[in-house]
KOLKEMAR-653801 format. One line per 8 residues: number of its first residue (from 0); their letters; for each residue x, y, z negated of C-alpha. Coordinates in Angstrom, 2 decimals. Layout:
BEGIN
NUM	A	X:Y:Z ~ ... $
This chain:
BEGIN
0	METIFGNL	104.01:40.83:-127.51 ~ 106.09:44.00:-128.01 ~ 108.05:45.11:-124.96 ~ 111.84:45.25:-124.85 ~ 113.29:47.78:-122.42 ~ 116.65:48.06:-120.68 ~ 119.18:45.48:-119.54 ~ 117.78:42.06:-120.52 $
8	QGLKSSQL	119.90:39.94:-118.18 ~ 121.61:37.06:-119.90 ~ 119.64:37.38:-123.16 ~ 118.45:34.15:-124.78 ~ 114.86:33.71:-125.90 ~ 116.06:33.62:-129.54 ~ 117.78:36.99:-129.07 ~ 114.65:38.48:-127.49 $
16	KQLQRLYH	112.64:37.26:-130.49 ~ 115.10:38.95:-132.86 ~ 114.69:42.20:-130.93 ~ 110.89:41.86:-130.98 ~ 110.90:41.36:-134.76 ~ 112.38:44.83:-135.13 ~ 108.95:46.20:-134.21 ~ 107.67:44.84:-137.56 $
24	QRIPGDRI	110.22:46.86:-139.55 ~ 109.08:49.98:-141.43 ~ 111.33:52.85:-142.50 ~ 110.31:55.17:-145.39 ~ 108.76:58.34:-143.95 ~ 111.31:60.68:-145.53 ~ 114.39:58.65:-144.55 ~ 116.18:58.69:-141.18 $
32	TTPEFSQR	117.09:55.01:-141.57 ~ 117.97:52.47:-144.26 ~ 121.20:50.46:-144.69 ~ 119.21:47.23:-144.24 ~ 117.64:48.30:-140.92 ~ 120.95:49.67:-139.63 ~ 122.80:46.46:-140.49 ~ 120.12:44.32:-138.86 $
40	LAAISTEV	120.24:46.41:-135.67 ~ 124.04:46.16:-135.68 ~ 123.89:42.37:-136.16 ~ 121.63:41.91:-133.15 ~ 123.78:44.29:-131.07 ~ 126.87:42.28:-132.05 ~ 125.21:39.03:-131.02 ~ 124.03:40.25:-127.61 $
48	NQPVCAYI	127.28:42.24:-127.16 ~ 125.37:45.25:-125.87 ~ 124.28:48.59:-127.32 ~ 120.74:48.52:-128.76 ~ 118.47:51.54:-129.41 ~ 115.50:51.66:-131.78 ~ 113.06:54.58:-131.43 ~ 111.11:55.38:-134.61 $
56	NRRGQVIR	108.21:57.79:-135.15 ~ 107.68:60.01:-138.20 ~ 105.53:57.37:-139.89 ~ 108.59:55.10:-139.90 ~ 107.21:52.75:-137.22 ~ 109.47:51.29:-134.53 ~ 107.76:52.25:-131.25 ~ 110.39:51.26:-128.68 $
64	IGVGTPRQ	113.36:48.88:-128.55 ~ 115.84:49.22:-125.71 ~ 118.94:47.24:-124.75 ~ 121.46:49.78:-123.50 ~ 122.70:53.26:-124.33 ~ 120.43:56.18:-125.32 ~ 120.77:57.44:-121.74 ~ 119.71:54.08:-120.26 $
72	TQIPPMEL	116.79:53.51:-122.64 ~ 115.39:57.03:-123.02 ~ 111.62:57.50:-123.10 ~ 110.12:59.08:-119.94 ~ 108.99:62.68:-120.69 ~ 105.34:61.97:-119.83 ~ 105.23:59.20:-122.48 ~ 106.51:61.35:-125.34 $
80	PRYGAERL	103.76:62.16:-127.85 ~ 104.88:65.74:-128.55 ~ 106.66:68.10:-126.20 ~ 107.56:71.78:-126.10 ~ 110.39:74.26:-126.52 ~ 109.20:75.26:-129.99 ~ 109.10:71.78:-131.53 ~ 110.69:68.34:-131.54 $
88	SGIRCIAT	109.14:65.16:-130.12 ~ 108.53:63.45:-133.47 ~ 110.80:60.51:-132.59 ~ 114.32:59.60:-133.74 ~ 116.73:57.13:-132.16 ~ 119.00:54.71:-134.03 ~ 121.60:53.50:-131.51 ~ 124.52:51.10:-131.78 $
96	HLKPEPPN	127.81:51.76:-130.01 ~ 130.50:49.16:-129.31 ~ 133.42:51.59:-129.57 ~ 134.56:53.56:-132.64 ~ 133.93:57.09:-131.33 ~ 131.47:59.98:-131.90 ~ 128.29:60.27:-129.75 ~ 129.22:60.99:-126.13 $
104	EAALTAMA	127.69:63.71:-123.97 ~ 125.37:61.29:-122.14 ~ 123.80:60.22:-125.45 ~ 123.52:63.82:-126.66 ~ 121.96:64.89:-123.35 ~ 119.39:62.08:-123.69 ~ 118.63:63.40:-127.18 ~ 118.09:66.90:-125.78 $
112	LQRLDALV	115.92:65.68:-122.89 ~ 113.62:63.87:-125.30 ~ 113.91:66.56:-128.00 ~ 114.51:63.81:-130.54 ~ 114.22:64.61:-134.24 ~ 117.64:63.03:-134.66 ~ 120.09:60.63:-133.04 ~ 122.02:58.16:-135.20 $
120	VLNITGTG	124.96:56.35:-133.59 ~ 126.20:53.26:-135.43 ~ 129.74:52.27:-134.42 ~ 130.22:48.50:-134.79 ~ 133.38:46.42:-134.49 ~ 131.72:43.43:-132.89 ~ 133.29:40.96:-135.36 ~ 130.73:40.94:-138.17 $
128	FTRRGGGA	131.15:39.48:-141.62 ~ 129.27:37.14:-143.95 ~ 127.65:38.50:-147.06 ~ 127.22:36.58:-150.29 ~ 124.26:34.23:-149.89 ~ 124.96:33.72:-146.18 ~ 123.63:35.51:-143.09 ~ 125.87:37.08:-140.50 $
136	TGYVKEAY	125.54:40.82:-140.09 ~ 127.13:43.24:-137.69 ~ 129.73:45.35:-139.37 ~ 128.92:49.08:-139.13 ~ 132.29:50.77:-139.25 ~ 130.88:54.33:-139.36 ~ 127.76:56.28:-138.48 ~ 127.18:59.69:-136.89 $
144	LAHLTPQE	124.07:61.85:-137.27 ~ 123.30:64.31:-134.42 ~ 120.41:66.73:-133.93 ~ 119.51:69.73:-131.80 ~ 120.04:73.25:-133.11 ~ 118.38:76.50:-132.01 ~ 120.34:78.36:-129.36 ~ 120.05:82.04:-130.23 $
152	SRTLITSP	122.32:83.01:-127.33 ~ 119.61:82.04:-124.82 ~ 118.25:85.12:-123.12 ~ 115.19:85.45:-120.94 ~ 115.97:86.68:-117.41 ~ 112.84:88.44:-116.20 ~ 112.04:88.58:-112.51 ~ 112.65:90.04:-110.03 $
160	AASKVGES	116.42:90.04:-110.56 ~ 118.69:89.21:-107.65 ~ 121.10:87.47:-110.01 ~ 118.58:84.67:-110.40 ~ 119.51:83.14:-107.10 ~ 123.26:83.07:-107.59 ~ 125.07:79.94:-108.71 ~ 123.08:78.42:-111.54 $
168	QIQSPSWS	124.53:79.01:-114.98 ~ 123.33:75.91:-116.79 ~ 123.03:76.69:-120.46 ~ 124.08:73.56:-122.33 ~ 121.85:72.62:-125.23 ~ 123.12:73.28:-128.71 ~ 123.54:70.33:-131.04 ~ 125.19:69.43:-134.31 $
176	ISPPLDLD	127.17:66.24:-135.00 ~ 128.03:65.12:-138.52 ~ 131.44:63.81:-139.57 ~ 131.66:59.99:-139.90 ~ 129.22:58.74:-142.56 ~ 128.80:55.43:-144.36 ~ 125.33:53.85:-144.42 ~ 124.57:54.96:-147.97 $
184	DLADQDLV	125.33:58.61:-147.14 ~ 123.20:58.30:-144.00 ~ 120.31:56.84:-146.00 ~ 120.43:59.82:-148.38 ~ 119.61:62.26:-145.53 ~ 116.10:63.77:-145.94 ~ 114.34:63.53:-142.57 ~ 111.34:65.67:-143.55 $
192	DLVENLEA	113.52:68.52:-144.76 ~ 115.73:68.35:-141.65 ~ 112.81:68.36:-139.19 ~ 110.81:71.09:-140.95 ~ 113.79:73.45:-141.06 ~ 114.70:72.79:-137.43 ~ 111.17:73.27:-136.11 ~ 110.77:76.51:-138.10 $
200	EFQREFIA	113.91:77.87:-136.43 ~ 112.81:76.65:-132.98 ~ 109.43:78.33:-133.51 ~ 111.08:81.66:-134.43 ~ 113.33:81.45:-131.38 ~ 110.44:80.51:-129.10 ~ 108.33:83.46:-130.27 ~ 111.29:85.81:-129.78 $
208	QEVDADHD	111.70:84.58:-126.19 ~ 108.04:84.77:-125.23 ~ 107.40:87.78:-122.99 ~ 103.78:87.15:-122.11 ~ 101.81:84.03:-122.85 ~ 99.83:84.51:-119.63 ~ 102.97:84.29:-117.47 ~ 104.47:81.02:-116.32 $
216	RVLIVGLM	108.11:80.59:-117.34 ~ 109.59:79.35:-114.07 ~ 112.68:77.40:-113.03 ~ 113.38:77.59:-109.28 ~ 115.08:74.65:-107.54 ~ 116.74:75.18:-104.16 ~ 118.09:72.46:-101.87 ~ 120.55:73.40:-99.14 $
224	TSEMTPLQ	120.64:70.86:-96.32 ~ 123.01:70.64:-93.36 ~ 120.66:72.41:-90.94 ~ 120.69:75.75:-92.78 ~ 123.41:78.34:-93.28 ~ 124.38:79.62:-96.77 ~ 122.88:83.02:-95.86 ~ 119.54:81.48:-94.84 $
232	FQDNLLEL	119.54:79.43:-98.04 ~ 120.10:82.48:-100.25 ~ 117.43:84.45:-98.33 ~ 114.97:81.61:-98.93 ~ 115.72:81.59:-102.67 ~ 115.39:85.38:-102.92 ~ 112.07:85.22:-101.11 ~ 110.83:82.42:-103.36 $
240	ARLVDTAG	111.78:84.46:-106.44 ~ 109.73:87.37:-105.00 ~ 106.80:85.01:-104.35 ~ 106.91:83.70:-107.94 ~ 107.10:87.27:-109.23 ~ 104.12:88.28:-107.06 ~ 102.16:85.27:-108.35 ~ 102.76:86.48:-111.91 $
248	GDVLQTIQ	105.57:84.15:-113.04 ~ 108.85:84.97:-114.77 ~ 111.86:83.32:-113.14 ~ 114.26:82.26:-115.89 ~ 116.88:80.52:-113.77 ~ 117.66:78.97:-110.39 ~ 119.27:75.56:-109.88 ~ 120.84:74.72:-106.52 $
256	QKRSRIHP	122.02:71.56:-104.84 ~ 123.71:70.88:-101.51 ~ 122.85:67.58:-99.84 ~ 123.14:66.32:-96.28 ~ 119.49:65.26:-96.40 ~ 116.51:65.29:-98.73 ~ 116.17:62.47:-101.28 ~ 112.94:60.70:-100.23 $
264	QTVVGEGK	111.66:60.16:-103.80 ~ 112.77:63.26:-105.70 ~ 114.11:65.74:-103.06 ~ 117.28:66.30:-105.13 ~ 119.56:63.59:-106.53 ~ 118.97:61.67:-109.76 ~ 121.65:63.58:-111.67 ~ 120.18:66.91:-110.58 $
272	VQEIALTA	116.71:65.82:-111.74 ~ 118.20:65.18:-115.19 ~ 119.86:68.61:-115.06 ~ 116.53:70.24:-114.16 ~ 114.79:68.44:-117.06 ~ 117.49:69.48:-119.51 ~ 117.51:73.10:-118.34 ~ 113.71:73.23:-118.54 $
280	QTLGVNLV	113.92:71.98:-122.13 ~ 116.71:74.39:-123.05 ~ 114.99:77.46:-121.64 ~ 111.41:76.59:-122.58 ~ 110.27:76.45:-118.95 ~ 106.66:75.38:-118.23 ~ 106.77:75.33:-114.41 ~ 109.33:74.12:-111.84 $
288	VFDRDLSP	109.07:75.54:-108.30 ~ 110.85:73.93:-105.34 ~ 111.89:75.99:-102.31 ~ 110.28:73.58:-99.83 ~ 107.10:71.59:-99.33 ~ 106.83:68.45:-101.47 ~ 104.91:65.29:-100.66 ~ 102.32:64.09:-103.21 $
296	SQVRNLEM	104.58:61.17:-104.22 ~ 107.57:63.51:-104.72 ~ 105.50:65.72:-107.02 ~ 104.41:62.66:-109.04 ~ 107.96:61.32:-109.34 ~ 109.40:64.69:-110.36 ~ 106.69:65.39:-112.95 ~ 107.19:61.93:-114.48 $
304	QIGIRVVD	110.93:62.52:-114.85 ~ 110.95:66.22:-115.78 ~ 107.86:66.19:-117.96 ~ 106.34:69.51:-116.82 ~ 104.31:70.76:-113.87 ~ 106.08:70.85:-110.48 ~ 104.83:72.87:-107.50 ~ 106.20:73.71:-104.07 $
312	RTEVILDI	106.50:76.92:-102.05 ~ 103.14:76.43:-100.31 ~ 101.29:76.16:-103.63 ~ 102.83:79.45:-104.80 ~ 101.70:81.17:-101.59 ~ 98.20:79.71:-101.93 ~ 98.05:80.99:-105.51 ~ 98.98:84.50:-104.34 $
320	FAQRAQSR	96.34:84.37:-101.62 ~ 93.74:83.27:-104.19 ~ 94.62:86.26:-106.38 ~ 94.62:88.75:-103.49 ~ 91.46:87.75:-101.59 ~ 88.76:90.41:-102.11 ~ 86.17:90.01:-99.35 ~ 83.87:87.04:-98.95 $
328	AGKLQVEL	85.68:86.12:-95.73 ~ 89.07:86.21:-97.46 ~ 87.87:84.07:-100.39 ~ 86.27:81.62:-97.97 ~ 89.50:81.15:-96.00 ~ 91.64:80.84:-99.14 ~ 89.36:78.17:-100.62 ~ 89.50:76.19:-97.38 $
336	AQLEYMQP	93.32:76.35:-97.36 ~ 93.52:75.26:-101.01 ~ 91.18:72.30:-100.54 ~ 93.02:71.10:-97.41 ~ 96.27:71.28:-99.40 ~ 94.79:69.54:-102.45 ~ 93.00:66.66:-100.72 ~ 96.02:64.38:-100.06 $
344	RLAGRGRT	97.42:65.17:-103.54 ~ 94.45:63.93:-105.59 ~ 95.99:60.51:-106.19 ~ 98.70:61.97:-108.42 ~ 96.42:63.67:-110.91 ~ 96.71:61.11:-113.68 ~ 94.72:58.25:-115.08 ~ 91.46:60.20:-115.29 $
352	MSRLGGGI	91.18:60.10:-111.49 ~ 91.20:56.27:-111.45 ~ 88.30:55.74:-113.86 ~ 84.97:54.58:-112.56 ~ 82.52:57.31:-111.72 ~ 79.26:57.25:-113.63 ~ 75.82:58.82:-113.41 ~ 74.01:60.52:-110.56 $
360	GTRGPGET	76.01:61.25:-107.41 ~ 78.33:58.25:-107.26 ~ 77.85:55.69:-104.49 ~ 78.00:52.64:-106.67 ~ 79.44:51.01:-109.77 ~ 82.73:50.30:-108.02 ~ 83.56:53.85:-106.97 ~ 86.33:55.55:-108.93 $
368	KLETERRA	86.37:59.18:-109.98 ~ 89.21:59.70:-107.50 ~ 87.06:58.47:-104.61 ~ 84.12:60.58:-105.78 ~ 86.20:63.73:-105.93 ~ 87.91:63.01:-102.62 ~ 84.51:62.61:-100.96 ~ 83.21:65.82:-102.58 $
376	IGQRISRL	86.24:67.77:-101.37 ~ 85.84:66.34:-97.86 ~ 82.23:67.52:-97.77 ~ 83.20:70.96:-99.06 ~ 85.95:71.27:-96.43 ~ 83.47:70.42:-93.65 ~ 81.06:73.08:-94.91 ~ 83.80:75.72:-95.21 $
384	QKEVTQLQ	85.10:74.93:-91.72 ~ 81.59:75.59:-90.37 ~ 81.48:78.90:-92.23 ~ 84.89:79.89:-90.86 ~ 83.62:79.05:-87.37 ~ 80.59:81.30:-88.02 ~ 82.98:84.00:-89.25 ~ 84.97:83.65:-86.02 $
392	AHRSRLRQ	81.78:84.10:-83.99 ~ 80.83:87.18:-86.04 ~ 84.26:88.78:-85.55 ~ 84.11:87.90:-81.86 ~ 80.79:89.78:-81.51 ~ 82.28:92.82:-83.24 ~ 85.27:92.75:-80.88 ~ 82.98:92.43:-77.81 $
400	RRQHREVP	81.07:95.48:-79.00 ~ 84.30:97.44:-79.32 ~ 85.47:96.25:-75.90 ~ 82.10:97.14:-74.38 ~ 82.60:100.69:-75.63 ~ 86.08:100.49:-74.06 ~ 87.93:101.55:-77.20 ~ 91.47:100.13:-77.01 $
408	SVALVGYT	92.71:98.23:-80.06 ~ 96.13:97.72:-81.66 ~ 96.94:95.07:-84.31 ~ 99.60:95.78:-86.93 ~ 101.68:92.63:-87.41 ~ 104.85:91.96:-89.33 ~ 106.54:90.07:-92.10 ~ 104.91:90.38:-95.49 $
416	NAGKSTLL	105.87:93.57:-97.38 ~ 107.07:95.29:-94.18 ~ 104.82:98.28:-95.00 ~ 101.82:97.68:-92.70 ~ 99.21:98.97:-95.16 ~ 101.38:102.01:-96.00 ~ 101.67:102.82:-92.29 ~ 97.90:102.43:-91.77 $
424	NALTNAEV	97.30:104.83:-94.66 ~ 99.84:107.33:-93.29 ~ 98.39:107.29:-89.76 ~ 94.67:107.26:-90.56 ~ 94.37:108.48:-94.17 ~ 92.86:105.11:-95.03 ~ 92.88:104.04:-98.67 ~ 94.14:100.50:-98.26 $
432	YTADQLFA	95.78:99.02:-101.38 ~ 99.58:99.09:-101.17 ~ 102.23:97.65:-103.49 ~ 105.85:96.53:-103.33 ~ 104.69:92.92:-103.39 ~ 104.37:90.04:-100.96 ~ 100.86:89.67:-99.49 ~ 99.52:92.77:-101.26 $
440	TLDPTTRR	96.58:92.81:-98.83 ~ 94.90:89.86:-97.11 ~ 91.69:91.21:-95.62 ~ 92.03:92.88:-92.20 ~ 91.18:96.58:-92.22 ~ 90.30:98.46:-89.01 ~ 90.46:102.26:-88.74 ~ 90.12:104.84:-85.95 $
448	LVIPHGET	93.26:106.65:-84.85 ~ 93.61:109.59:-82.45 ~ 96.75:109.50:-80.32 ~ 97.93:111.33:-77.16 ~ 97.11:109.62:-73.85 ~ 100.10:107.89:-72.27 ~ 99.92:109.94:-69.02 ~ 97.76:113.05:-69.54 $
456	DEHQEILI	98.72:113.77:-73.17 ~ 95.05:114.35:-73.92 ~ 93.62:113.01:-77.18 ~ 92.25:109.48:-77.08 ~ 90.75:107.29:-79.77 ~ 91.98:103.79:-80.52 ~ 91.29:101.20:-83.23 ~ 94.19:100.01:-85.35 $
464	TDTVGFIH	93.88:96.88:-87.53 ~ 96.06:95.95:-90.51 ~ 96.43:92.13:-90.57 ~ 97.67:89.59:-93.11 ~ 101.45:89.52:-93.47 ~ 103.47:86.69:-91.98 ~ 106.15:84.71:-93.76 ~ 108.88:82.24:-92.82 $
472	ELPASLMD	107.31:78.81:-92.29 ~ 103.76:80.02:-92.95 ~ 101.93:76.94:-94.37 ~ 99.92:75.10:-91.72 ~ 96.82:75.04:-93.97 ~ 96.91:78.85:-94.10 ~ 97.35:79.12:-90.34 ~ 94.28:76.93:-89.88 $
480	AFRATLEE	92.14:78.57:-92.59 ~ 93.00:82.13:-91.50 ~ 92.35:81.51:-87.82 ~ 89.38:83.92:-87.96 ~ 91.63:86.68:-89.30 ~ 94.54:85.86:-86.99 ~ 92.25:86.16:-83.97 ~ 92.32:89.92:-84.62 $
488	VTEADALL	95.92:89.65:-83.42 ~ 95.23:87.66:-80.25 ~ 92.21:89.76:-79.23 ~ 93.94:93.15:-79.66 ~ 95.06:94.99:-76.51 ~ 98.55:95.48:-77.96 ~ 100.62:94.73:-81.05 ~ 102.64:97.01:-83.27 $
496	HLVDLSHP	105.33:94.78:-84.76 ~ 106.51:96.46:-87.98 ~ 109.91:95.46:-89.39 ~ 111.39:96.31:-92.81 ~ 114.86:97.49:-91.79 ~ 116.00:97.77:-95.42 ~ 115.65:94.01:-95.92 ~ 118.94:92.11:-95.48 $
504	AWLRHIRS	117.18:89.39:-93.44 ~ 115.33:91.75:-91.05 ~ 116.57:89.93:-87.92 ~ 115.33:86.60:-89.30 ~ 111.98:88.22:-90.12 ~ 111.59:89.31:-86.49 ~ 112.26:85.75:-85.32 ~ 109.77:84.32:-87.84 $
512	VREILAQM	106.99:86.69:-86.72 ~ 107.65:85.92:-83.06 ~ 107.58:82.17:-83.76 ~ 104.17:82.49:-85.46 ~ 102.83:84.63:-82.61 ~ 104.05:82.01:-80.13 ~ 101.89:79.39:-81.94 ~ 98.70:81.40:-81.38 $
520	PITPGPAL	96.19:79.66:-79.08 ~ 95.84:82.86:-76.99 ~ 98.92:84.81:-75.95 ~ 98.88:88.21:-77.71 ~ 99.23:91.47:-75.78 ~ 102.43:93.52:-75.36 ~ 104.23:94.49:-78.57 ~ 106.09:97.60:-79.69 $
528	VVFNKIDQ	108.80:96.96:-82.30 ~ 108.76:99.61:-85.03 ~ 111.46:99.69:-87.70 ~ 110.18:100.93:-91.05 ~ 111.94:102.10:-94.25 ~ 114.81:103.74:-92.34 ~ 115.34:106.00:-95.37 ~ 116.45:102.91:-97.33 $
536	ADSETLAL	118.64:101.34:-94.60 ~ 122.38:102.01:-94.22 ~ 123.94:103.57:-91.12 ~ 125.50:100.29:-89.90 ~ 122.11:98.52:-89.95 ~ 120.50:101.44:-88.12 ~ 123.21:101.36:-85.44 ~ 122.83:97.60:-84.98 $
544	AREEFPLA	119.05:97.84:-84.70 ~ 119.28:100.64:-82.08 ~ 121.75:98.56:-80.08 ~ 119.69:95.32:-80.27 ~ 116.29:97.01:-79.74 ~ 116.82:100.14:-77.60 ~ 113.04:100.58:-76.99 ~ 112.07:100.38:-80.67 $
552	VFISASQR	110.70:103.25:-82.77 ~ 112.31:104.14:-86.11 ~ 110.10:105.47:-88.92 ~ 109.58:105.70:-92.67 ~ 105.86:105.30:-93.38 ~ 106.19:106.27:-97.04 ~ 108.17:109.44:-96.20 ~ 106.10:110.11:-93.03 $
560	LGLETLRH	109.23:110.25:-90.85 ~ 108.92:109.57:-87.10 ~ 105.13:109.27:-87.06 ~ 104.65:111.75:-84.17 ~ 107.09:109.79:-82.04 ~ 105.20:106.63:-82.96 ~ 101.86:108.17:-81.87 ~ 103.29:109.08:-78.45 $
568	RLGQLIEY	104.81:105.63:-77.99 ~ 101.49:104.06:-79.01 ~ 99.79:106.08:-76.27 ~ 102.28:104.73:-73.70 ~ 101.84:101.18:-75.04 ~ 98.04:101.36:-74.76 ~ 98.27:102.77:-71.23 ~ 100.54:99.87:-70.20 $
576	AVDSR	98.34:97.25:-71.94 ~ 95.09:98.52:-70.40 ~ 96.60:98.77:-66.89 ~ 97.98:95.22:-67.07 ~ 94.71:93.57:-68.20 $
């Protein structure tokens, strides 16, 4: 039995049968509709006294009947057979409307969300009339034909532009609505010609917008809740845009919402989800990134309603780490973090994960592919955790050797992109990779550095280690996976806490780094705060930093400013750290 969707309350069994018979109707492939089909749909709508929508594919088959408006009966994005910014979905909707008016914005928005070939709205009076030979039929007073049109004014905003995180400028889709038509005029419309011309124009526009096929076209979604200030919210969005840029995506637009608390199913409200879906369709987005961690069920719900891939902030960071890891140790730790993140999210990976496993390696005929993969990932995680433990032991032996030789050590810590690798290169002539990107380097690098002794001013040798950058709310899976690397911080005699003074949120960065250090299992040694990039900071910021941190050192690693002062202060820091062991 064919399914009827929408509001079925109060419908009689005879009315449901009439609706089900519509599935047996066939429309000529080159026609949008026929007068006979339109009148029959209007007659049923008149009888049930509700709008009725018929969805028809390009072969002229009725594939969905819904009782309600186009907005109420729209097809979920994941169920549409064709989808993409450069083409239409291959489905048209014939809808009845109980009032004599053109298609409203809700109906047109539903058309845009589904990228329908066309939307026909039949206005009926609700009275009906009897034709010669009998048979009541709903009277179609007038019909409107609507369809999407290419929007040449759409422009691609390439990252990293600060304007992306301002108030979202939602670009409304472009559509065309005919004047009132009678059913004969509507039947004369050539569907094939209309669709081919539209898709050719969409294709030209899509190609013109494409910057690089290898880059994700990203829509960022930010949710501001009551516990954060507007400044913190904007900082988070700016940072997420930088993360997406570092991961290789192009941010096209940012959508924001303010709510007292997170919606448990979809994070943002239902109306905002529709707005996200429409904007993604309008701009040709293929990835939506949320500014917070999402639960597996939230990801599933959002992807079902939006129709494209949805990821959270943690997944973007993991992707960057996967790209940046060079050494075997780095790759090992990144893989462990990714698997720990992926394991609880397997259930949302579609129908393929629920099929029965077959062949060698499955426990039995009743085990699903989901269970097989979950077990395989669990085994891989256990093996990687053992390897990370071995890596910890190896690093511990190296540190004991250094301590046995009584060479003091300093760990460079700081927020990502603070300039740690640039400073290491400037102090030691190392050739560590540097870039104006987040998490440019992951693998710790240790170099020798000669500095003046804190008391005698004689030359002494120390070891200085560049560590992985920190970030606000560093994902727990990364903290756990990178414990071998982070131990370089806890085992060092002292810390050099580098801060990017040119960043507007430098004070918040200091707090974030200190919070992460406070979570370490072993309390790190004394720290010297060093403000970097003073050549890019304004005088007011410099004055504030000197007032708040009177013992700090001010440098520019790229311009090699203040490095001698830093060497002397490092000598004093080491002297204090060694004496207080």
